[in-house]
NUNUKE-878427 format. One record per residue (C-alpha): residue number from 1; residue in three letters; x, y, z. Coordinates in Angstrom, 1 decimal, always signed. Last residue first. Layout:
<rs>
<r><k>NUM</k><r>Ala</r><u>X</u><v>Y</v><w>Z</w></r>
...
</rs>
This chain:
<rs>
<r><k>184</k><r>Unk</r><u>-41.5</u><v>-63.0</v><w>+19.2</w></r>
<r><k>183</k><r>Unk</r><u>-40.4</u><v>-64.2</v><w>+15.7</w></r>
<r><k>182</k><r>Unk</r><u>-37.1</u><v>-64.1</v><w>+13.7</w></r>
<r><k>181</k><r>Unk</r><u>-34.6</u><v>-63.9</v><w>+16.5</w></r>
<r><k>180</k><r>Unk</r><u>-32.2</u><v>-61.6</v><w>+18.4</w></r>
<r><k>179</k><r>Unk</r><u>-32.3</u><v>-58.1</v><w>+17.1</w></r>
<r><k>178</k><r>Unk</r><u>-35.9</u><v>-58.7</v><w>+16.0</w></r>
<r><k>177</k><r>Unk</r><u>-36.8</u><v>-59.1</v><w>+19.7</w></r>
<r><k>176</k><r>Unk</r><u>-36.0</u><v>-55.4</v><w>+20.2</w></r>
<r><k>175</k><r>Unk</r><u>-38.9</u><v>-54.3</v><w>+18.0</w></r>
<r><k>174</k><r>Unk</r><u>-37.5</u><v>-52.2</v><w>+15.1</w></r>
<r><k>173</k><r>Unk</r><u>-37.8</u><v>-48.6</v><w>+14.1</w></r>
<r><k>172</k><r>Unk</r><u>-35.9</u><v>-46.7</v><w>+11.4</w></r>
<r><k>171</k><r>Unk</r><u>-37.9</u><v>-43.8</v><w>+9.8</w></r>
<r><k>170</k><r>Unk</r><u>-35.0</u><v>-41.3</v><w>+10.0</w></r>
<r><k>169</k><r>Unk</r><u>-31.8</u><v>-43.0</v><w>+11.2</w></r>
<r><k>168</k><r>Unk</r><u>-30.0</u><v>-40.3</v><w>+13.2</w></r>
<r><k>167</k><r>Unk</r><u>-32.6</u><v>-38.8</v><w>+15.6</w></r>
<r><k>166</k><r>Unk</r><u>-35.2</u><v>-41.3</v><w>+14.4</w></r>
<r><k>165</k><r>Unk</r><u>-33.4</u><v>-44.4</v><w>+15.5</w></r>
<r><k>164</k><r>Unk</r><u>-36.3</u><v>-45.9</v><w>+17.3</w></r>
<r><k>163</k><r>Unk</r><u>-35.8</u><v>-49.2</v><w>+19.2</w></r>
<r><k>162</k><r>Unk</r><u>-39.1</u><v>-50.7</v><w>+20.1</w></r>
<r><k>161</k><r>Unk</r><u>-39.9</u><v>-52.5</v><w>+23.4</w></r>
<r><k>160</k><r>Unk</r><u>-41.2</u><v>-56.1</v><w>+23.4</w></r>
<r><k>159</k><r>Unk</r><u>-37.7</u><v>-57.6</v><w>+23.9</w></r>
<r><k>158</k><r>Unk</r><u>-36.7</u><v>-55.2</v><w>+26.7</w></r>
<r><k>157</k><r>Unk</r><u>-35.2</u><v>-51.8</v><w>+26.2</w></r>
<r><k>156</k><r>Unk</r><u>-32.8</u><v>-50.4</v><w>+28.8</w></r>
<r><k>155</k><r>Unk</r><u>-32.1</u><v>-46.7</v><w>+28.5</w></r>
<r><k>154</k><r>Unk</r><u>-28.7</u><v>-45.4</v><w>+29.5</w></r>
<r><k>153</k><r>Unk</r><u>-28.7</u><v>-41.9</v><w>+31.2</w></r>
<r><k>152</k><r>Unk</r><u>-28.2</u><v>-39.0</v><w>+28.8</w></r>
<r><k>151</k><r>Unk</r><u>-25.3</u><v>-36.7</v><w>+28.2</w></r>
<r><k>150</k><r>Unk</r><u>-24.3</u><v>-38.5</v><w>+25.0</w></r>
<r><k>149</k><r>Unk</r><u>-26.6</u><v>-41.5</v><w>+24.0</w></r>
<r><k>148</k><r>Unk</r><u>-26.4</u><v>-45.0</v><w>+25.3</w></r>
<r><k>147</k><r>Unk</r><u>-29.2</u><v>-47.5</v><w>+24.4</w></r>
<r><k>146</k><r>Unk</r><u>-29.2</u><v>-50.8</v><w>+26.3</w></r>
<r><k>145</k><r>Unk</r><u>-30.7</u><v>-53.6</v><w>+24.2</w></r>
<r><k>144</k><r>Unk</r><u>-32.4</u><v>-56.5</v><w>+25.9</w></r>
<r><k>143</k><r>Unk</r><u>-33.0</u><v>-60.2</v><w>+25.2</w></r>
<r><k>142</k><r>Unk</r><u>-31.5</u><v>-61.2</v><w>+28.6</w></r>
<r><k>141</k><r>Unk</r><u>-29.2</u><v>-63.8</v><w>+27.2</w></r>
<r><k>140</k><r>Unk</r><u>-28.7</u><v>-62.1</v><w>+23.8</w></r>
<r><k>139</k><r>Unk</r><u>-27.6</u><v>-58.8</v><w>+25.4</w></r>
<r><k>138</k><r>Unk</r><u>-27.3</u><v>-56.0</v><w>+22.9</w></r>
<r><k>137</k><r>Unk</r><u>-25.3</u><v>-52.9</v><w>+23.9</w></r>
<r><k>136</k><r>Unk</r><u>-26.2</u><v>-50.0</v><w>+21.6</w></r>
<r><k>135</k><r>Unk</r><u>-24.0</u><v>-46.9</v><w>+21.3</w></r>
<r><k>134</k><r>Unk</r><u>-25.6</u><v>-43.8</v><w>+19.8</w></r>
<r><k>133</k><r>Unk</r><u>-24.0</u><v>-40.5</v><w>+18.7</w></r>
<r><k>132</k><r>Unk</r><u>-20.5</u><v>-41.8</v><w>+18.3</w></r>
<r><k>131</k><r>Unk</r><u>-18.0</u><v>-39.0</v><w>+18.9</w></r>
<r><k>130</k><r>Unk</r><u>-14.9</u><v>-40.5</v><w>+20.6</w></r>
<r><k>129</k><r>Unk</r><u>-16.4</u><v>-40.1</v><w>+24.1</w></r>
<r><k>128</k><r>Unk</r><u>-19.6</u><v>-41.9</v><w>+22.9</w></r>
<r><k>127</k><r>Unk</r><u>-17.6</u><v>-44.9</v><w>+21.7</w></r>
<r><k>126</k><r>Unk</r><u>-15.8</u><v>-45.1</v><w>+25.1</w></r>
<r><k>125</k><r>Unk</r><u>-19.1</u><v>-44.9</v><w>+26.9</w></r>
<r><k>124</k><r>Unk</r><u>-20.4</u><v>-47.9</v><w>+25.0</w></r>
<r><k>123</k><r>Unk</r><u>-17.2</u><v>-49.9</v><w>+25.7</w></r>
<r><k>122</k><r>Unk</r><u>-17.4</u><v>-48.9</v><w>+29.4</w></r>
<r><k>121</k><r>Unk</r><u>-21.0</u><v>-50.0</v><w>+29.6</w></r>
<r><k>120</k><r>Unk</r><u>-20.0</u><v>-53.4</v><w>+28.1</w></r>
<r><k>119</k><r>Unk</r><u>-17.3</u><v>-53.9</v><w>+30.6</w></r>
<r><k>118</k><r>Unk</r><u>-19.7</u><v>-53.0</v><w>+33.4</w></r>
<r><k>117</k><r>Unk</r><u>-22.2</u><v>-55.5</v><w>+32.2</w></r>
<r><k>116</k><r>Unk</r><u>-19.5</u><v>-58.2</v><w>+32.3</w></r>
<r><k>115</k><r>Unk</r><u>-18.3</u><v>-59.9</v><w>+29.1</w></r>
<r><k>114</k><r>Unk</r><u>-17.4</u><v>-63.6</v><w>+29.1</w></r>
<r><k>113</k><r>Unk</r><u>-20.9</u><v>-64.8</v><w>+27.9</w></r>
<r><k>112</k><r>Unk</r><u>-20.7</u><v>-62.3</v><w>+25.0</w></r>
<r><k>111</k><r>Unk</r><u>-22.5</u><v>-59.0</v><w>+25.0</w></r>
<r><k>110</k><r>Unk</r><u>-23.0</u><v>-57.6</v><w>+21.5</w></r>
<r><k>109</k><r>Unk</r><u>-21.6</u><v>-54.1</v><w>+20.9</w></r>
<r><k>108</k><r>Unk</r><u>-23.5</u><v>-52.0</v><w>+18.4</w></r>
<r><k>107</k><r>Unk</r><u>-22.2</u><v>-48.7</v><w>+17.1</w></r>
<r><k>106</k><r>Unk</r><u>-24.1</u><v>-45.7</v><w>+15.7</w></r>
<r><k>105</k><r>Unk</r><u>-22.5</u><v>-42.5</v><w>+14.3</w></r>
<r><k>104</k><r>Unk</r><u>-19.2</u><v>-44.4</v><w>+13.6</w></r>
<r><k>103</k><r>Unk</r><u>-16.1</u><v>-42.9</v><w>+15.2</w></r>
<r><k>102</k><r>Unk</r><u>-13.6</u><v>-41.5</v><w>+12.7</w></r>
<r><k>101</k><r>Unk</r><u>-10.2</u><v>-42.1</v><w>+11.2</w></r>
<r><k>100</k><r>Unk</r><u>-11.3</u><v>-44.9</v><w>+8.8</w></r>
<r><k>99</k><r>Unk</r><u>-9.1</u><v>-47.9</v><w>+9.2</w></r>
<r><k>98</k><r>Unk</r><u>-6.9</u><v>-49.4</v><w>+6.5</w></r>
<r><k>97</k><r>Unk</r><u>-7.6</u><v>-48.9</v><w>+2.8</w></r>
<r><k>96</k><r>Unk</r><u>-10.8</u><v>-47.0</v><w>+2.7</w></r>
<r><k>95</k><r>Unk</r><u>-14.2</u><v>-48.1</v><w>+1.4</w></r>
<r><k>94</k><r>Unk</r><u>-16.3</u><v>-45.3</v><w>+0.1</w></r>
<r><k>93</k><r>Unk</r><u>-16.7</u><v>-41.5</v><w>+0.6</w></r>
<r><k>92</k><r>Unk</r><u>-17.1</u><v>-42.1</v><w>+4.3</w></r>
<r><k>91</k><r>Unk</r><u>-18.8</u><v>-39.2</v><w>+6.3</w></r>
<r><k>90</k><r>Unk</r><u>-21.1</u><v>-38.4</v><w>+3.4</w></r>
<r><k>89</k><r>Unk</r><u>-24.1</u><v>-40.3</v><w>+4.6</w></r>
<r><k>88</k><r>Unk</r><u>-24.0</u><v>-41.3</v><w>+8.3</w></r>
<r><k>87</k><r>Unk</r><u>-21.9</u><v>-44.3</v><w>+9.4</w></r>
<r><k>86</k><r>Unk</r><u>-23.4</u><v>-47.4</v><w>+10.9</w></r>
<r><k>85</k><r>Unk</r><u>-21.3</u><v>-49.9</v><w>+12.9</w></r>
<r><k>84</k><r>Unk</r><u>-21.8</u><v>-53.5</v><w>+13.9</w></r>
<r><k>83</k><r>Unk</r><u>-19.7</u><v>-55.7</v><w>+16.2</w></r>
<r><k>82</k><r>Unk</r><u>-17.6</u><v>-52.7</v><w>+17.1</w></r>
<r><k>81</k><r>Unk</r><u>-13.9</u><v>-52.7</v><w>+16.1</w></r>
<r><k>80</k><r>Unk</r><u>-11.5</u><v>-50.4</v><w>+17.9</w></r>
<r><k>79</k><r>Unk</r><u>-8.2</u><v>-48.9</v><w>+16.8</w></r>
<r><k>78</k><r>Unk</r><u>-6.3</u><v>-46.7</v><w>+19.2</w></r>
<r><k>77</k><r>Unk</r><u>-3.0</u><v>-45.4</v><w>+18.2</w></r>
<r><k>76</k><r>Unk</r><u>-0.4</u><v>-43.9</v><w>+20.5</w></r>
<r><k>75</k><r>Unk</r><u>+0.2</u><v>-41.5</v><w>+18.9</w></r>
<r><k>74</k><r>Unk</r><u>-3.1</u><v>-41.4</v><w>+17.1</w></r>
<r><k>73</k><r>Unk</r><u>-6.6</u><v>-41.9</v><w>+18.4</w></r>
<r><k>72</k><r>Unk</r><u>-10.0</u><v>-43.3</v><w>+17.1</w></r>
<r><k>71</k><r>Unk</r><u>-9.0</u><v>-45.3</v><w>+14.1</w></r>
<r><k>70</k><r>Unk</r><u>-12.0</u><v>-47.5</v><w>+13.3</w></r>
<r><k>69</k><r>Unk</r><u>-11.9</u><v>-51.2</v><w>+12.6</w></r>
<r><k>68</k><r>Unk</r><u>-13.8</u><v>-53.4</v><w>+10.2</w></r>
<r><k>67</k><r>Unk</r><u>-14.0</u><v>-57.1</v><w>+11.0</w></r>
<r><k>66</k><r>Unk</r><u>-16.9</u><v>-56.4</v><w>+13.2</w></r>
<r><k>65</k><r>Unk</r><u>-19.2</u><v>-55.4</v><w>+10.4</w></r>
<r><k>64</k><r>Unk</r><u>-19.7</u><v>-52.0</v><w>+8.6</w></r>
<r><k>63</k><r>Unk</r><u>-22.9</u><v>-50.4</v><w>+7.6</w></r>
<r><k>62</k><r>Unk</r><u>-23.2</u><v>-47.3</v><w>+5.4</w></r>
<r><k>61</k><r>Unk</r><u>-25.5</u><v>-44.3</v><w>+5.3</w></r>
<r><k>60</k><r>Unk</r><u>-28.8</u><v>-43.7</v><w>+3.5</w></r>
<r><k>59</k><r>Unk</r><u>-29.9</u><v>-45.2</v><w>+0.2</w></r>
<r><k>58</k><r>Unk</r><u>-33.2</u><v>-45.8</v><w>+1.9</w></r>
<r><k>57</k><r>Unk</r><u>-33.6</u><v>-49.5</v><w>+1.1</w></r>
<r><k>56</k><r>Unk</r><u>-29.9</u><v>-50.1</v><w>+1.3</w></r>
<r><k>55</k><r>Unk</r><u>-29.4</u><v>-48.3</v><w>+4.6</w></r>
<r><k>54</k><r>Unk</r><u>-32.4</u><v>-49.9</v><w>+6.2</w></r>
<r><k>53</k><r>Unk</r><u>-31.4</u><v>-53.3</v><w>+4.9</w></r>
<r><k>52</k><r>Unk</r><u>-27.9</u><v>-52.8</v><w>+6.4</w></r>
<r><k>51</k><r>Unk</r><u>-29.3</u><v>-51.7</v><w>+9.8</w></r>
<r><k>50</k><r>Unk</r><u>-31.5</u><v>-54.7</v><w>+10.1</w></r>
<r><k>49</k><r>Unk</r><u>-29.0</u><v>-57.0</v><w>+8.5</w></r>
<r><k>48</k><r>Unk</r><u>-26.2</u><v>-56.0</v><w>+10.9</w></r>
<r><k>47</k><r>Unk</r><u>-28.5</u><v>-56.6</v><w>+13.8</w></r>
<r><k>46</k><r>Unk</r><u>-29.3</u><v>-60.2</v><w>+12.6</w></r>
<r><k>45</k><r>Unk</r><u>-25.6</u><v>-60.8</v><w>+11.7</w></r>
<r><k>44</k><r>Unk</r><u>-24.3</u><v>-59.7</v><w>+15.1</w></r>
<r><k>43</k><r>Unk</r><u>-27.0</u><v>-61.8</v><w>+16.9</w></r>
<r><k>42</k><r>Unk</r><u>-26.0</u><v>-64.9</v><w>+14.9</w></r>
<r><k>41</k><r>Unk</r><u>-22.3</u><v>-64.3</v><w>+15.7</w></r>
<r><k>40</k><r>Unk</r><u>-22.9</u><v>-63.8</v><w>+19.4</w></r>
<r><k>39</k><r>Unk</r><u>-25.1</u><v>-67.0</v><w>+19.7</w></r>
<r><k>38</k><r>Unk</r><u>-22.4</u><v>-68.9</v><w>+17.7</w></r>
<r><k>37</k><r>Unk</r><u>-19.3</u><v>-68.2</v><w>+19.7</w></r>
<r><k>36</k><r>Unk</r><u>-17.2</u><v>-65.3</v><w>+21.0</w></r>
<r><k>35</k><r>Unk</r><u>-14.0</u><v>-65.9</v><w>+19.0</w></r>
<r><k>34</k><r>Unk</r><u>-11.4</u><v>-65.3</v><w>+21.7</w></r>
<r><k>33</k><r>Unk</r><u>-10.3</u><v>-61.7</v><w>+22.2</w></r>
<r><k>32</k><r>Unk</r><u>-7.1</u><v>-59.9</v><w>+21.6</w></r>
<r><k>31</k><r>Unk</r><u>-5.5</u><v>-56.7</v><w>+22.7</w></r>
<r><k>30</k><r>Unk</r><u>-2.5</u><v>-54.9</v><w>+21.2</w></r>
<r><k>29</k><r>Unk</r><u>-1.2</u><v>-51.9</v><w>+23.1</w></r>
<r><k>28</k><r>Unk</r><u>-0.8</u><v>-48.7</v><w>+21.0</w></r>
<r><k>27</k><r>Unk</r><u>-3.4</u><v>-46.6</v><w>+23.0</w></r>
<r><k>26</k><r>Unk</r><u>-5.8</u><v>-49.5</v><w>+22.9</w></r>
<r><k>25</k><r>Unk</r><u>-5.3</u><v>-51.4</v><w>+19.7</w></r>
<r><k>24</k><r>Unk</r><u>-7.8</u><v>-54.1</v><w>+18.6</w></r>
<r><k>23</k><r>Unk</r><u>-7.4</u><v>-57.8</v><w>+17.6</w></r>
<r><k>22</k><r>Unk</r><u>-10.1</u><v>-60.4</v><w>+17.2</w></r>
<r><k>21</k><r>Unk</r><u>-8.5</u><v>-63.9</v><w>+17.0</w></r>
<r><k>20</k><r>Unk</r><u>-8.3</u><v>-66.3</v><w>+14.0</w></r>
<r><k>19</k><r>Unk</r><u>-4.6</u><v>-65.8</v><w>+13.5</w></r>
<r><k>18</k><r>Unk</r><u>-4.8</u><v>-63.4</v><w>+10.6</w></r>
<r><k>17</k><r>Unk</r><u>-1.3</u><v>-62.1</v><w>+9.9</w></r>
<r><k>16</k><r>Unk</r><u>-0.5</u><v>-58.5</v><w>+11.1</w></r>
<r><k>15</k><r>Unk</r><u>-0.3</u><v>-55.9</v><w>+8.3</w></r>
<r><k>14</k><r>Unk</r><u>-3.3</u><v>-53.8</v><w>+9.5</w></r>
<r><k>13</k><r>Unk</r><u>-2.0</u><v>-53.8</v><w>+13.1</w></r>
<r><k>12</k><r>Unk</r><u>+1.3</u><v>-52.3</v><w>+11.8</w></r>
<r><k>11</k><r>Unk</r><u>-0.5</u><v>-49.5</v><w>+10.1</w></r>
<r><k>10</k><r>Unk</r><u>-2.6</u><v>-48.9</v><w>+13.2</w></r>
<r><k>9</k><r>Unk</r><u>+0.6</u><v>-48.5</v><w>+15.2</w></r>
<r><k>8</k><r>Unk</r><u>+2.3</u><v>-50.7</v><w>+17.7</w></r>
<r><k>7</k><r>Unk</r><u>+3.5</u><v>-49.9</v><w>+21.2</w></r>
<r><k>6</k><r>Unk</r><u>+6.0</u><v>-52.4</v><w>+22.6</w></r>
<r><k>5</k><r>Unk</r><u>+4.8</u><v>-53.4</v><w>+26.1</w></r>
<r><k>4</k><r>Unk</r><u>+6.6</u><v>-51.6</v><w>+28.9</w></r>
<r><k>3</k><r>Unk</r><u>+8.9</u><v>-53.7</v><w>+31.0</w></r>
<r><k>2</k><r>Unk</r><u>+8.5</u><v>-53.9</v><w>+34.7</w></r>
<r><k>1</k><r>Unk</r><u>+11.6</u><v>-54.4</v><w>+36.9</w></r>
</rs>
């Protein structure tokens, strides 16, 4: 006899004690991941700084880190937390208590050693299916960024290519190597 897991809500997730793990909800089912390590964390900070500096310098949009979550579905609830998120101006009036009920305009997922390419592609496609306009998968080992956009094939950028966010981030460009280190 199979027992169904107890479904929890976004509100219950928000009240859970911090146990050092990354938790998300997938249609009411709690998932958890091990902390992904230093290389992952450094990459997340570098990318977050690139988009954060752009937002601050241009007073355009808001950046959120991996500790933030976004409520994507209700009944049962889905709360996902990308490594970095950027939200266009006017979509978030300010910080909210709990999880904003929207998909960020741009999300970044950083591949950890334990993630497969397929798993990362599925995450990117999930974000697009909920309304994100760009999903980036950053791979620190390969020094690549795969760009996912709705109704387009993924585009793999290598370390000497340039990511151009012109369609949602006017004037933002960065060589891919900047996502991973200070110098080429």
